[in-house]
Structures are given as C-alpha cells and as structure tokens.
C-alpha positions in Angstrom: -71.8 -61.2 -3.5 -68.5 -62.6 -4.7 -67.7 -66.2 -4.2 -64.1 -65.5 -3.2 -64.6 -63.6 0.1 -61.6 -62.7 2.3 -62.6 -65.2 4.9 -62.9 -67.9 2.3 -59.5 -66.9 0.9 -57.8 -67.3 4.2 -59.4 -70.7 4.8 -58.5 -71.9 1.4 -54.9 -70.8 1.7 -54.6 -72.6 5.0 -55.7 -75.9 3.4 -54.4 -75.8 -0.2 -51.9 -74.1 -2.4 -52.5 -70.6 -3.5 -52.9 -71.7 -7.1 -55.6 -74.1 -6.2 -57.5 -71.4 -4.3 -57.3 -68.9 -7.1 -58.5 -71.4 -9.7 -61.4 -72.3 -7.4 -62.8 -68.8 -6.8 -65.6 -67.4 -8.7 -65.8 -63.9 -10.2 -66.7 -61.0 -8.0 -70.0 -59.3 -8.0 -69.5 -55.8 -6.5 -67.7 -53.0 -8.3 -64.7 -51.3 -6.6 -63.4 -49.9 -9.8 -63.2 -46.3 -8.7 -62.9 -44.3 -5.6 -66.4 -43.0 -6.0 -68.0 -46.4 -6.1 -65.7 -47.6 -3.3 -67.1 -44.7 -1.2 -70.7 -45.7 -2.1 -70.0 -49.3 -1.0 -68.2 -48.4 2.2 -69.7 -45.2 3.6 -72.3 -46.8 5.8 -69.9 -49.3 7.1 -67.3 -46.7 7.8 -69.7 -44.3 9.5 -69.3 -46.2 12.7 -65.5 -46.3 12.7 -65.2 -44.4 15.9 -67.5 -46.7 17.8 -65.8 -49.7 16.3 -62.5 -48.4 17.5 -63.8 -48.2 21.0 -65.3 -51.7 20.7 -61.9 -53.1 19.5 -60.4 -52.0 22.8 -62.6 -54.6 24.6 -61.4 -57.5 22.4 -58.8 -60.1 22.9 -56.2 -59.6 20.2 -53.8 -62.1 18.9 -52.2 -63.5 15.7 -55.3 -64.5 13.7 -53.5 -67.2 11.8 -51.9 -68.9 14.8 -48.6 -70.3 15.9 -46.0 -72.9 15.3 -45.9 -75.5 18.1 -42.6 -74.3 19.5 -43.1 -70.5 19.1 -43.9 -68.0 21.8 -47.6 -67.4 22.0 -49.1 -64.3 23.5 -52.4 -62.5 23.4 -53.5 -59.0 24.5 -56.5 -59.0 26.9 -58.5 -55.9 27.9 -58.2 -54.7 31.5 -61.1 -56.8 32.8 -61.5 -57.9 36.4 -60.6 -61.5 35.6 -57.1 -62.6 36.6 -57.0 -65.9 34.6 -57.5 -67.0 31.1 -58.6 -70.3 29.6 -57.5 -71.8 26.2 -60.4 -73.9 24.8 -60.8 -76.2 21.8 -62.4 -74.1 19.1 -64.8 -76.9 18.1 -65.8 -78.4 21.4 -65.2 -75.7 24.0 -63.2 -78.1 26.1 -60.5 -76.6 28.3 -57.0 -77.2 27.0 -55.0 -74.9 29.2 -55.3 -72.1 31.8 -53.0 -69.7 33.5 -52.8 -66.3 35.2 -52.9 -63.1 33.3 -50.2 -60.5 33.8 -50.9 -57.4 35.9 -52.5 -54.7 33.8 -50.2 -52.1 32.1 -50.8 -49.2 29.7 -49.6 -49.2 26.1 -49.5 -45.4 25.5 -49.2 -45.9 21.7 -52.8 -47.2 21.8 -54.1 -45.5 24.9 -55.1 -48.8 26.3 -54.6 -50.6 29.6 -54.2 -54.3 29.0 -53.2 -57.6 30.4 -51.2 -60.4 28.7 -51.9 -64.1 28.3 -48.9 -66.3 27.7 -49.7 -69.8 26.5 -46.3 -70.6 24.9 -46.2 -73.9 26.7 -49.1 -75.2 24.6 -47.6 -77.1 21.7 -50.4 -79.5 20.7 -51.6 -78.9 17.2 -55.3 -77.9 16.9 -57.7 -75.0 16.6 -58.3 -72.9 19.8 -59.9 -69.8 21.2 -58.8 -67.8 24.2 -61.5 -67.2 26.8 -61.4 -64.5 29.6 -64.4 -63.6 31.7 -65.7 -60.2 30.8 -64.5 -60.2 27.2 -65.7 -62.0 24.1 -63.8 -65.1 23.1 -60.9 -64.5 20.8 -60.9 -65.4 17.1 -60.2 -69.0 16.5 -56.5 -69.7 15.6 -54.4 -72.7 14.8 -51.3 -74.3 16.3 -49.7 -76.1 13.4 -46.4 -77.2 11.9 -46.7 -75.1 8.7 -49.0 -72.4 9.9 -47.2 -69.7 8.0 -46.6 -71.6 4.8 -49.6 -70.1 3.0 -49.0 -66.5 4.0 -45.4 -66.8 2.9 -46.5 -68.2 -0.5 -49.2 -65.5 -0.9 -46.8 -62.7 0.1 -44.4 -63.8 -2.7 -47.1 -64.3 -5.2 -48.3 -60.7 -4.6 -45.2 -59.7 -6.5 -46.5 -61.8 -9.5 -49.8 -60.0 -9.3 -47.9 -56.7 -9.4 -45.9 -57.6 -12.5 -45.4 -54.9 -15.1 -45.3 -55.9 -18.8 -47.2 -59.2 -18.1 -50.5 -60.7 -19.0 -51.8 -62.6 -16.0 -53.4 -65.7 -17.3 -56.3 -67.5 -15.6 -54.2 -70.7 -15.0 -51.9 -68.6 -12.8 -54.0 -65.7 -11.6 -57.4 -67.3 -11.4 -60.1 -64.7 -10.9 -57.5 -62.0 -10.9 -56.4 -62.6 -14.5 -55.8 -59.4 -16.5 -54.5 -58.3 -19.9 -50.9 -57.1 -20.3 -50.3 -53.5 -19.2 -47.4 -51.2 -19.8 -45.2 -53.2 -22.2 -42.5 -50.6 -21.6 -40.7 -51.6 -24.8 -40.8 -48.0 -26.1 -39.8 -45.7 -23.2 -38.7 -42.1 -23.7 -35.6 -40.5 -22.3 -36.7 -37.6 -20.2 -34.9 -34.3 -20.5 -33.4 -34.9 -17.1 -31.8 -38.1 -18.2 -30.6 -37.0 -21.6 -27.0 -37.5 -22.8 -25.2 -37.1 -26.1 -25.6 -40.8 -26.8 -29.2 -40.9 -25.6 -30.8 -37.4 -26.2 -34.1 -36.3 -24.9 -37.0 -38.1 -26.6 -34.9 -41.1 -27.8 -36.5 -44.5 -27.1 -35.2 -47.4 -25.1 -36.8 -50.7 -24.1 -37.2 -51.3 -20.4 -39.8 -54.0 -19.8 -40.7 -56.3 -16.8 -40.2 -55.2 -13.2 -42.9 -54.8 -10.6 -45.4 -52.0 -10.1 -44.0 -50.3 -7.0 -47.0 -49.9 -4.8 -50.6 -48.9 -5.4 -49.5 -47.0 -8.5 -48.1 -48.2 -11.9 -44.6 -46.8 -11.8 -41.2 -48.4 -11.2 -38.5 -47.0 -9.0 -34.9 -48.3 -8.7 -34.4 -47.1 -5.1 -37.5 -48.9 -3.7 -36.8 -52.0 -5.9 -33.4 -52.2 -4.3 -34.5 -53.0 -0.7 -37.4 -55.1 -2.0 -35.4 -57.3 -4.3 -32.6 -57.6 -1.8 -35.0 -58.8 0.9 -36.2 -61.6 -1.4 -32.7 -62.6 -2.4 -31.6 -62.6 1.3 -34.6 -64.8 2.2 -33.4 -67.4 -0.4 -29.7 -67.0 0.5 -30.4 -67.6 4.2 -33.1 -70.3 3.9 -32.6 -72.0 0.5 -34.1 -75.3 1.5 -37.4 -73.7 2.5 -37.9 -72.2 -1.0 -36.3 -75.0 -3.0 -39.5 -76.9 -3.7 -42.1 -74.2 -3.2 -44.6 -74.0 -6.1 -46.3 -70.7 -6.4 -48.1 -71.5 -9.8 -46.4 -68.7 -11.7 -45.5 -69.1 -15.4 -41.9 -70.2 -14.5 -42.9 -72.8 -11.9 -41.8 -75.9 -13.8 -38.2 -74.9 -14.5 -35.2 -75.7 -12.5 -35.0 -72.4 -10.6 -36.9 -71.9 -7.3 -40.0 -69.8 -7.7 -38.8 -67.1 -5.3 -35.8 -66.5 -7.5 -37.9 -66.6 -10.7 -40.0 -63.8 -9.2 -37.0 -61.8 -8.2 -35.5 -62.3 -11.7 -38.5 -60.6 -13.2 -37.5 -57.4 -11.5 -33.8 -57.9 -11.8 -34.1 -58.1 -15.6 -35.9 -54.8 -15.6 -33.3 -53.2 -13.3 -30.6 -54.2 -15.8 -32.3 -52.2 -18.5 -32.2 -49.1 -16.3 -28.4 -48.9 -16.5 -26.9 -46.6 -19.2 -24.6 -48.9 -21.1 -22.3 -46.0 -22.0 -21.3 -44.8 -18.5 -22.8 -47.2 -16.0 -25.1 -44.7 -14.4 -28.6 -45.8 -13.4 -31.9 -44.0 -14.0 -33.8 -43.2 -10.9 -37.2 -44.3 -12.1 -39.5 -45.3 -15.0 -42.8 -43.5 -14.8 -45.7 -41.6 -16.3 -45.6 -37.8 -15.9 -48.6 -38.1 -13.5 -50.2 -40.9 -11.4 -52.8 -42.9 -13.3 -56.4 -42.9 -12.2 -58.1 -45.9 -10.6 -57.9 -48.1 -13.7 -56.5 -51.5 -14.7 -52.9 -51.6 -16.1 -54.0 -52.1 -19.7 -56.2 -49.0 -19.4 -53.3 -46.8 -18.4 -51.7 -45.8 -21.7 -49.9 -42.5 -21.2 -46.3 -42.1 -22.3 -43.6 -43.5 -20.0 -40.1 -42.0 -19.3 -36.9 -42.9 -17.6 -36.0 -39.9 -15.4 -32.6 -38.6 -14.2 -29.7 -40.7 -13.1 -28.9 -40.5 -9.4 -26.2 -41.7 -7.0 -28.7 -43.4 -4.8 -30.1 -45.4 -7.7 -26.6 -46.4 -8.9 -25.6 -47.6 -5.4 -28.8 -49.5 -4.7 -28.5 -51.1 -8.2 -24.8 -52.0 -7.4 -25.8 -53.6 -4.1 -28.6 -55.6 -5.5 -26.7 -56.8 -8.6 -23.7 -57.9 -6.5 -26.1 -59.9 -4.2 -28.0 -61.4 -7.2 -24.7 -62.3 -8.9 -23.7 -64.7 -6.1 -27.2 -66.1 -5.7 -27.6 -66.8 -9.4 -24.1 -68.2 -9.8 -25.6 -71.6 -8.8 -27.8 -71.5 -11.9 -25.2 -71.0 -14.6 -26.5 -73.9 -16.6 -30.0 -72.4 -16.6 -29.0 -68.8 -17.0 -25.5 -68.8 -18.7 -23.5 -65.7 -18.2 -26.1 -63.9 -16.0 -24.1 -64.0 -12.8 -21.0 -62.5 -14.5 -23.2 -59.9 -16.3 -24.7 -58.9 -12.9 -21.4 -58.4 -11.1 -20.0 -56.5 -14.0 -23.1 -54.2 -14.0 -22.7 -53.8 -10.2 -19.0 -52.7 -10.5 -19.8 -50.3 -13.4 -22.6 -48.7 -11.3 -20.2 -48.4 -8.4 -17.6 -46.7 -10.6 -20.2 -44.2 -11.8 -21.2 -43.5 -8.2 -17.6 -42.9 -7.1 -17.3 -40.4 -10.0 -20.6 -38.8 -9.2 -20.9 -39.1 -5.4 -23.6 -36.5 -4.8 -26.0 -36.6 -7.7 -29.2 -36.1 -5.6 -32.5 -36.9 -7.4 -34.4 -33.6 -8.1 -38.0 -34.1 -9.2 -38.4 -32.4 -12.6 -41.3 -29.8 -12.8 -43.3 -32.0 -15.2 -43.0 -35.2 -13.2 -45.6 -35.6 -10.4 -45.1 -39.3 -9.4 -43.2 -40.7 -6.4 -39.9 -39.0 -5.7 -38.0 -41.4 -3.4 -35.6 -38.6 -2.8 -32.6 -39.2 -0.5 -30.0 -36.7 0.3 -28.0 -38.9 2.7 -26.0 -41.4 0.7 -23.5 -42.8 3.2 -25.8 -45.7 3.9 -26.0 -46.5 0.2 -22.2 -46.4 -0.2 -21.8 -48.7 2.7 -24.4 -51.2 1.5 -23.1 -51.3 -2.1 -19.5 -51.7 -0.9 -20.4 -54.5 1.5 -22.2 -56.5 -1.1 -19.4 -56.0 -3.7 -16.9 -57.0 -1.1 -18.7 -60.2 -0.2 -19.2 -61.1 -3.9 -15.8 -60.2 -5.3 -13.7 -60.7 -2.2 -11.8 -57.5 -3.0 -10.6 -55.9 0.2 -10.7 -52.5 -1.5 -14.5 -52.6 -1.3 -14.5 -53.3 2.5 -12.1 -50.5 3.0 -14.4 -48.2 0.9 -17.4 -49.2 3.0 -16.2 -47.1 6.0 -17.6 -49.8 8.2 -16.1 -48.5 11.5 -18.1 -45.3 11.1 -21.3 -46.9 10.0 -24.0 -47.7 12.6 -27.0 -50.0 12.3 -30.6 -48.9 11.9 -33.9 -50.6 11.1 -33.9 -51.1 7.3 -36.0 -48.8 5.1 -35.8 -47.7 1.5 -34.1 -44.5 2.7 -31.7 -46.1 5.1 -30.2 -49.3 3.8 -27.0 -49.5 5.9 -28.2 -52.6 7.9 -28.8 -54.6 4.7 -25.0 -54.5 4.4 -24.6 -55.6 8.0 -27.1 -58.4 7.5 -25.1 -59.7 4.5 -21.8 -59.4 6.2 -23.1 -61.3 9.2 -24.5 -64.1 7.1 -21.2 -64.5 5.1 -18.9 -63.8 8.1 -17.2 -67.2 7.8 -16.1 -66.6 4.2 -14.9 -63.0 4.6 -11.3 -62.0 4.2 -9.1 -60.8 7.0 -9.9 -57.2 6.2 -13.4 -57.6 7.8 -13.8 -56.7 11.5 -15.8 -59.7 12.7 -16.5 -58.3 16.1 -17.8 -55.1 14.6 -20.1 -57.0 12.3 -21.7 -59.0 15.1 -21.7 -56.1 17.4 -23.7 -53.9 15.0 -26.4 -56.5 14.6 -26.6 -57.4 18.3 -26.6 -53.8 19.4 -29.6 -52.9 17.2 -31.4 -56.1 18.0 -31.0 -55.5 21.8 -32.8 -52.2 21.4 -35.9 -53.8 19.9 -35.7 -56.7 22.3 -35.7 -54.3 25.2 -38.8 -52.5 23.9 -40.5 -55.8 23.4 -39.8 -57.0 26.9 -41.2 -53.8 28.4 -44.2 -53.4 26.2 -47.7 -53.7 27.6 -48.7 -55.1 24.2 -45.5 -57.3 24.0 -44.5 -55.7 20.7 -41.4 -53.9 19.4 -43.3 -50.8 18.2 -43.0 -47.4 19.9 -44.6 -44.1 19.1 -41.8 -43.0 16.7 -42.3 -46.2 14.7 -45.8 -45.2 13.6 -44.7 -43.6 10.3 -45.8 -44.1 6.7 -45.5 -47.9 6.2 -45.3 -48.6 9.9 -46.0 -52.3 9.4 -42.7 -52.5 7.5 -41.0 -51.0 10.5 -42.2 -53.8 12.7 -41.1 -56.4 10.1 -37.7 -54.6 9.7 -37.2 -54.8 13.4 -38.0 -58.5 13.2 -35.4 -59.0 10.4 -32.7 -57.6 12.6 -33.8 -59.7 15.6 -33.7 -62.8 13.5 -30.1 -62.0 12.5 -29.2 -61.7 16.2 -30.8 -65.0 16.9 -28.9 -66.6 14.0 -25.7 -65.3 15.6 -26.8 -66.3 19.1 -29.2 -69.2 18.9 -29.0 -69.7 22.7 -30.7 -66.3 23.2 -34.3 -67.3 22.5 -35.7 -63.9 23.3 -34.5 -62.6 19.9 -36.6 -65.2 18.2 -39.6 -64.5 20.5 -39.4 -60.8 19.9 -39.3 -61.4 16.1 -42.4 -63.6 16.5 -44.2 -60.8 18.2 -43.6 -58.6 15.2 -45.3 -61.1 12.9 -48.1 -61.5 15.5 -48.5 -57.7 15.4 -49.1 -57.5 11.6 -51.4 -60.5 11.7 -53.7 -59.2 14.4 -52.1 -58.5 17.8 -52.5 -54.8 17.3 -54.7 -52.0 18.5 -57.2 -52.2 15.6 -57.7 -56.0 15.8 -56.8 -56.4 12.1 -54.7 -58.7 10.1 -53.0 -56.3 7.7 -52.4 -59.0 5.1 -55.2 -59.2 2.5 -57.0 -62.5 2.5 -55.5 -63.7 5.8 -57.3 -63.6 9.2 -60.8 -63.3 10.5 -60.7 -59.5 10.1 -58.2 -58.5 7.4 -57.6 -55.5 5.2 -60.3 -55.4 2.6 -59.9 -52.1 0.7 -56.1 -51.5 0.1 -55.0 -48.5 -1.8 -54.0 -50.6 -4.8 -55.3 -49.7 -8.3 -55.9 -53.3 -9.6 -57.6 -54.3 -6.4 -59.9 -51.3 -6.7 -60.5 -51.4 -10.4 -60.9 -55.1 -11.1 -64.6 -55.3 -10.1 -63.9 -58.2 -7.7 -65.0 -57.8 -4.1 -62.1 -59.5 -2.4 -58.7 -57.8 -2.8 -55.8 -59.7 -4.3 -54.5 -61.9 -1.4 -51.0 -61.6 0.1 -50.5 -57.8 0.2 -49.7 -56.1 3.5 -51.1 -52.7 4.1 -48.9 -49.8 5.3 -50.5 -49.7 8.7 -51.4 -47.1 11.3 -49.7 -43.7 11.4 -51.1 -40.5 12.9 -50.2 -37.9 10.3 -53.1 -38.9 8.2 -51.9 -37.1 5.1 -54.9 -38.3 3.1 -57.7 -37.3 5.5 -58.8 -34.3 3.3 -59.2 -36.7 0.4 -61.2 -39.3 2.2 -65.0 -39.3 2.5 -64.9 -40.9 5.9 -62.9 -40.1 9.0 -60.1 -42.1 10.6 -61.4 -43.9 13.7 -58.7 -42.3 15.9 -55.6 -40.1 15.8 -53.8 -42.2 18.4 -50.7 -43.6 16.7 -51.4 -47.3 16.9 -55.1 -46.8 16.0 -54.7 -44.3 13.2 -55.6 -46.7 10.4 -58.4 -46.5 7.8 -59.3 -49.5 5.7 -60.5 -47.6 2.7 -59.2 -47.2 -0.8 -58.9 -43.5 -0.3 -56.3 -44.0 2.5 -52.9 -44.0 0.7 -51.3 -42.9 4.0 -52.3 -46.0 6.0 -53.7 -48.5 3.6 -51.5 -48.5 0.5 -49.5 -51.6 -0.4 -45.9 -51.5 -1.5 -43.2 -54.0 -2.6 -40.8 -52.9 0.1 -43.4 -53.7 2.7 -44.2 -57.1 1.3 -40.6 -58.2 1.0 -39.9 -58.3 4.8 -43.2 -60.1 5.3 -41.8 -62.8 3.0 -38.5 -62.9 4.9 -39.9 -62.9 8.4 -42.7 -65.5 7.9 -40.3 -67.9 6.2 -37.5 -67.3 8.8 -39.8 -68.1 11.7 -41.0 -71.2 10.0 -37.4 -72.4 9.6 -35.8 -71.2 12.8 -38.6 -72.1 15.3 -37.6 -75.5 16.7 
C-alpha cells in the first residue's frame, strides 16, 4: 500500500504547501504501469459499479472541500421523507444550524428527485457534516478563509507535472520525480509542413511546452485556450498569485510562479512559428500515440505538422495577451514582450493572407486532430487581443465584433475569450470599441447560465447538452463567464453564487458523488487516463488534475474491461484508466479550474 493515498494527499494539501506534501510522501507500492495491470487491480472494485451508482443516489452530495465563509453553500439531498436538515460539528456532533429543505424536484440529467439544503448563512469557520434523517451523514467539509488555496496551487502545479523536455527532480516533484522525456531539440518537418526554406525531413528545435492531455503530444490550438486562461487569471487577480510558491524550479526568481509556468509553454509556442512567413505549425507529435509508458520511455520520432489558420490565430491571440502581461517584467526578460507582440502580428498577417487553411490530418499521422472548420471565432479573438495590446483601431474593426456572439469557451470556440479580455480592459479601450456591446455580450451569456442554475433541481448550471467530452470544463467555462458578469455587476450576487455552484459541482455536488480533481476530496478520481499516472507505479495519481467528467456517448466502452455504471448523462462516468472519454485529463480542462478557484477566493467577500 502506498504511503501517499488520495485521502492523505487531500488532507496534506489542506494543511501545508503542495511542495511539502510531495516531499513527505513515500513511494507507491502498487503497479498501474499498463492498462492490463490497471484492469487487474480494478476489476473487482468496478464490478459493482451499477449498484454503486444506485447507492450514490441515496447520498447527500456537496463540495467535498468546503466553502468560504461568505460563499453560497448548497447541498443536494435525496428525496427522503424528512423536511429539515441539521448542520453538525464534524468532531463533536453538536448542532450548529438547522433549516427546512426545499420541496423535492427532479434533475432529469441524473434521473433523480432531490431536495436542496441551503446553509449559506453559516459563516463560522470549522469542520461540519450535513445530517438528514433517512440518509447517511454527508462527507465532512470545511468552512475556511483559504479553503481553495491548495486546490488552486495543485491545479497549477499539474502543468509542471505535464512539462515536456523536463526532468522532474525530487526536490520539486517528490515521489513523482521522473527523467527528462522528449527533449524535442531535433524535430522533423513533416511533408505537410514543408516549404522551400524548410523542406521535408529538415530538423528544427522545438523544446518545452506541456503534454496536452493523457498523451505526449503538443498542440497549438489547445495550448491557446489553456495558456490564455492562466494569463487571464494573473491579469485579473495579480495580487492573489504574486506571492504564491508552487515549488517549481523557477520559484525563487522575481516572476510569479503562475507566469513562470505559463512561460514554459509560451517559449515552446514561439518555436512553432515559421520565421520566414509567420505561419504556425498546428502540432508537434509522434506519428502514433505512445503506449502506457513514462515520457523517457517514449522515443519515436517527432514531427511538426501542417500550418493552419486556426493555429496562427490562436498563437496571435495568446502572444498578444502574453506581451502585455510580461511587459511588467522587462528587467527579468528583456525584449520578450516586444518579441511576443511582433510574433503575434506576424501570425495575424499570415492568417489574413491564408484565411481558410483548415487542418487536414495526414494519412500517416494518427494523433489528436483538433480540427476546426469554423474560424470566425479565432479571427475575433486574435483581433480583440491585438487591439487591446497595440491599441490599433484597425484590429477592432477587423474583429467584426457587432456580428460576433458570446458562447461558453472551448478549444473549438474561443470567441468569448475575446469578450472576456475586452470587458476586463474596457476602461483603457479607444473610442472605436462599443462598450455597451462588450458588457451586453458577457451579461447575455451569463444570464443564460444563471437562469439554468436558478431553476436546476441540483442547483447547477449544467444541462443535458453540456454533457459532452470534457463536460467538467463546460461547467468551469460557464463559471468563467458568470464571474465576468459579476465583475461587471458586483451588486448582482447571483452571478457569483452560480459560479460557486460550478466549482461545487466539479468538487462533489454531482450525480456520481465524486470530486473530479485528483487528490482532493473524500471520494476523488483515482485512475485518470494519463500516461504518467498509469505508468509511474505509484498508487495515488498525480494531484491537481481534473478529469473530463460524465458524458453519455461512451466512445471508449468497447475498449474498457468494465462497464459504465450508467448511460444517464450526468452519471455516465467511469473512473478507470481505460476511459479516455470520461476520465482523461487535459490542459484546457485544468486551466479554467485554476481561474475559477482563484477568482472565487478573491471575489467572495
């Protein structure tokens, strides 16, 4: 049995820094190094998934970490005959608060009839349980001033654990230390990316960056939204991150650790731009996905593959954003800000000259496609960020803002990233910008999620159509928009409360009674589809990664040795390494977890 169990991980993170926790954990004892051994370990436990799913419907579900003193506090209670709930001290059982439950209602997405317990008025710090006659007591949870500090830190440090071209040393990674994998200093130009200046088979250097998800490849399109979300978190809440120490190799310099981690990926992204024409390669990849091995054991040739308009525009948007963020660190990183904005404008010019170069997967490349045939959202986002950074009205005019709607952000639909940035910088915009349009786009989209939240039997923002691949990032993307609306309208507290509900959802107030963040919560994701977590022979997964979450299409069910517990949208989740469709991790899912957990900590007063 490993010393560093998930429960112990969570407890340690709540009491100490992530670095102290990792250095204090012993090595694991069970082998999760391949899918076959993972199956052997988990088959008996998973054999009862259907009965477990039924049992979870009888449980009280809530945020398993807890709540800030002044946050909204809700729990989902099964439809028992009791009409009241009691909040008790977790240690003594003494009653701290009681109130009526709501009238039972059905959340169709889970096929459950439930009641709600609202204990938002309880602000006294402590450890509590919720008690309702006819149901087991809830998990213990905290009310505390910095209750999300550890999960924010861990969700950022997860990017460090997914670093490409890096040896993770014990002093930073603890038990999860590993040799350097994929130096990417000798990467081949694929035939699809060949030019006269860089013919097929020529070699470039493209190190650093993050592994995209559970695999070992790097994709500009998905790096775009991921890196932006981290930069936006810093740009919006700089004081929160200014003194945060994540125990990464750069922790003792003069740059906040969040920005240091973002810079690891930004430096890779810069290498993906062709210096001759400004175009950007779509991805850096093997020809096929690696097996379940550690990074240093994956040694096949790597390629940069085809330039695409989506890649160029995502690159331009991120570099424009990064340029203004890193302008404050000219002494530490001389010339970087200017280099970034120049790279952004060069990529924009390439995209204008090549407005419809759609990525087409070459026949010999079998890794993630990130194909996107609708590029209006990328043009808007890139133009918005370039406008904000350069203050050139021509970029605002090119954005086509009047004809651009707002949608929940995703890698394939990034238009609202532009609206988020325009809203944040609205006081510094030129007269060319339509201020009413900017605020209206944010509020209109936020109002949709707020309306769903207000009418939901589970008091969440998720509806049936939201249970897609990476559904947890949908919930967090909804929260990001709600938080922008609250920042625009701080008197409308419902925006903040609805955003809180999205964090509650991914941390346990969901139909499978699971905290989807590894290492956090009494019942958290244990077996993510993540090659290092499966191949490192350590029982506990690397902490701080959020799993994709429930979705009913179950594209992996034929590859899994055990069955999903349910096909109902909100319950279609399988905590097994085989489940890439519901249990993979990805950088674009972790990034909004960073943003939302930090924002709630800052904004909840």
